[in-house]
C-alpha positions in Angstrom: -7.4 -10.0 -1.7 -4.0 -11.4 -0.6 -3.5 -14.9 -1.6 0.1 -15.2 0.2 -1.6 -16.6 3.2 -3.4 -19.2 1.3 -0.3 -21.7 0.8 0.5 -24.1 3.6 3.6 -23.2 5.5 6.7 -24.6 3.5 4.9 -25.0 0.4 5.6 -23.5 -3.1 3.4 -21.1 -4.3 1.2 -21.9 -7.1 1.7 -20.4 -10.6 -1.3 -18.5 -10.0 0.2 -17.0 -6.7 3.3 -16.1 -8.4 1.5 -14.2 -11.3 -0.7 -12.5 -8.8 2.2 -11.0 -6.6 4.4 -9.9 -9.6 1.5 -8.5 -11.4 0.4 -6.7 -8.0 3.9 -5.4 -7.6 3.9 -3.9 -11.0 0.7 -2.1 -10.8 1.5 -0.6 -7.4 4.9 0.8 -8.5 3.9 2.0 -11.7 5.9 -0.6 -13.9 2.2 -1.3 -15.3 1.0 2.4 -15.6 -2.4 3.3 -14.4 -5.2 2.7 -17.1 -2.9 0.5 -19.2 -4.7 -2.3 -21.1 -3.3 -5.6 -19.7 -2.9 -8.0 -22.6 -2.8 -11.6 -21.5 -0.1 -12.8 -24.2 2.2 -9.7 -23.2 2.1 -10.6 -19.5 2.4 -14.3 -20.2 5.6 -13.5 -21.9 6.9 -11.1 -19.5 6.2 -13.3 -16.5 7.2 -16.7 -18.3 4.0 -18.4 -17.4 0.9 -19.7 -18.8 -2.1 -17.8 -20.0 -4.5 -19.3 -17.4 -2.6 -18.3 -14.4 -2.2 -14.9 -15.7 -6.0 -14.6 -16.3 -6.7 -15.8 -12.9 -4.4 -13.4 -11.3 -6.1 -10.5 -13.1 -9.4 -11.9 -11.8 -8.0 -11.7 -8.3 -6.8 -8.3 -8.6 -10.0 -6.9 -9.7 -11.1 -7.9 -6.1 -8.1 -5.6 -4.8 -9.6 -2.8 -7.5 -6.2 -2.6 -8.8 -7.4 -4.1 -12.1 -10.8 -3.3 -13.9 -12.5 -5.5 -16.6 -13.2 -3.4 -19.8 -15.1 -6.1 -21.8 -15.9 -9.8 -21.5 -12.1 -10.9 -21.8 -10.2 -7.8 -21.2 -8.4 -6.1 -18.6 -6.8 -2.9 -17.4 -4.9 -1.3 -14.9 -7.1 0.7 -12.6 -7.1 4.2 -13.7 -5.6 6.9 -11.4 -7.2 10.6 -11.0 -7.4 13.2 -8.3 -11.0 12.3 -7.5 -10.2 8.8 -6.8 -7.2 9.8 -4.7 -9.0 12.2 -2.6 -11.7 9.5 -1.9 -9.1 7.1 -0.5 -7.3 9.8 1.5 -10.6 10.8 3.0 -11.4 7.1 3.8 -7.9 6.5 5.2 -8.0 9.5 7.6 -11.4 8.6 8.8 -10.9 4.6 9.2 -7.3 4.8 10.5 -8.2 7.6 13.0 -10.7 5.0 14.7 -8.0 2.4 14.4 -5.0 4.4 15.7 -6.8 6.0 18.8 -7.9 2.3 19.7 -4.4 1.0 19.2 -2.9 3.6 21.4 -5.8 3.2 24.0 -5.0 -0.4 24.2 -1.3 0.3 24.3 1.0 -2.9 25.7 4.8 -3.2 26.0 4.7 -5.9 23.6 2.8 -3.4 21.0 5.2 -0.8 21.5 8.3 -3.0 21.1 6.8 -4.3 17.7 6.2 -0.8 16.6 9.8 0.4 17.4 11.0 -2.8 15.8 8.9 -2.2 12.7 10.1 1.4 12.3 13.7 0.2 12.6 13.4 -2.3 9.8 12.0 0.3 7.6 14.8 2.8 8.5 17.4 0.3 7.6 16.0 -0.8 4.4 17.4 1.0 1.3 14.5 2.0 -1.0 16.5 2.6 -4.1 18.2 -0.9 -3.7 15.5 -3.0 -2.6 12.1 -1.6 -3.7 10.1 -4.8 -2.6 11.9 -5.0 0.8 11.3 -1.2 1.6 7.5 -1.8 0.3 6.9 -4.5 2.8 8.7 -2.7 5.5 6.8 0.5 4.9 3.4 -1.4 5.1 4.6 -3.3 8.3 5.4 -0.1 10.0 2.1 1.6 9.1 -0.1 -1.3 9.9 1.7 -2.0 13.2 0.8 1.6 14.2 -2.9 0.4 14.0 -2.4 -3.4 14.9 -3.1 -3.1 18.5 -6.8 -2.0 17.8 -9.3 -4.9 18.4 -10.9 -4.4 15.2 -9.9 -7.0 12.5 -12.7 -5.8 10.0 -11.5 -2.3 10.2 -7.7 -3.3 10.0 -8.7 -5.3 6.7 -10.1 -2.3 5.1 -7.2 -0.1 6.3 -4.7 -2.5 4.6 -6.7 -2.4 1.4 -6.9 1.3 1.4 -3.0 1.4 1.9 -2.5 -0.8 -1.1 -4.7 1.4 -3.2 -2.7 4.6 -2.4 0.8 3.1 -3.0 0.2 3.8 -6.8 -0.4 7.5 -5.9 2.9 7.9 -3.9 4.8 6.5 -6.8 3.2 9.1 -9.1 3.9 12.1 -6.4 7.6 10.7 -6.2 8.2 11.6 -9.9 8.2 15.4 -9.1 11.4 17.1 -8.3 9.9 18.6 -5.2 8.9 15.5 -3.6 12.7 14.3 -3.4 13.2 17.2 -0.9 10.7 15.7 1.5 11.8 14.2 4.9 9.8 11.1 5.1 12.2 9.7 7.8 11.4 12.8 9.9 7.5 12.2 9.3 7.8 8.5 10.3 9.6 9.6 13.4 7.0 11.9 14.5 4.4 9.3 14.1 6.4 6.7 16.1 7.2 9.1 18.9 3.5 10.1 19.5 2.3 6.7 19.2 4.7 5.3 21.8 4.2 8.0 24.2 0.4 7.5 24.1 -0.3 10.8 22.4 -3.4 9.8 20.2 -3.8 13.6 19.0 -0.3 14.1 18.1 -0.1 10.7 16.4 -3.1 11.2 14.4 -1.9 14.7 13.4 1.3 13.4 12.3 -0.1 10.6 10.3 -2.5 12.4 8.5 -0.3 15.2 7.7 2.1 12.5 6.4 -0.7 11.3 4.1 -1.9 15.0 2.9 1.7 15.8 2.1 1.7 13.2 -0.9 -1.4 14.7 -2.0 0.0 18.3 -2.1 2.7 16.7 -4.5 0.2 14.8 -6.4 -2.4 17.5 -7.2 -0.8 19.1 -10.1 0.2 15.7 -11.8 -3.2 14.3 -11.3 -5.1 17.3 -12.7 -3.7 16.2 -15.9 -4.9 12.7 -15.8 
């Protein structure tokens, strides 16, 4: 569920939209930790808005599987665990393999140019100084790799699975060894294989990129 696109061009976002985007960002980046109870009053004060927009935003986030209802009136950030991550990883590899191969098979100069541009935007965005900007650019790159596939329903699921995975990437990043990872080189390998039409190479590079996150996560998640 992405309500950004529901606003008319040039219109101001509603209080619910603002609350949705802010809470979504906090859940994805771990500012609201996995499994934490989400109390309406606390979130209302945190966001400086009313209780109704917060409650409506949390209801929308349940559709994204980022929030769970724990009783008739309560919510919590969706828990994180190794089994859930492994399911997300398996689904991403299966669905993105289909989308990636079709995207490359239908390659056009316009798609290749858009992919190179998305990679450039991601590389020039400083993750530490602009977390939200980097996350937007990072998702744009990964979705652009798949975007040439003529499969809108498949791409929608790929986008949702990407979002569900972000929380796990932030958990993995807490490890000391993760900081030694050369993600720039990993992204370059994906880009190079895609623009040269090497579907097998692109799939290998993409899924190794995902699995490396899993390697860093395994020990952390076994304790959750």
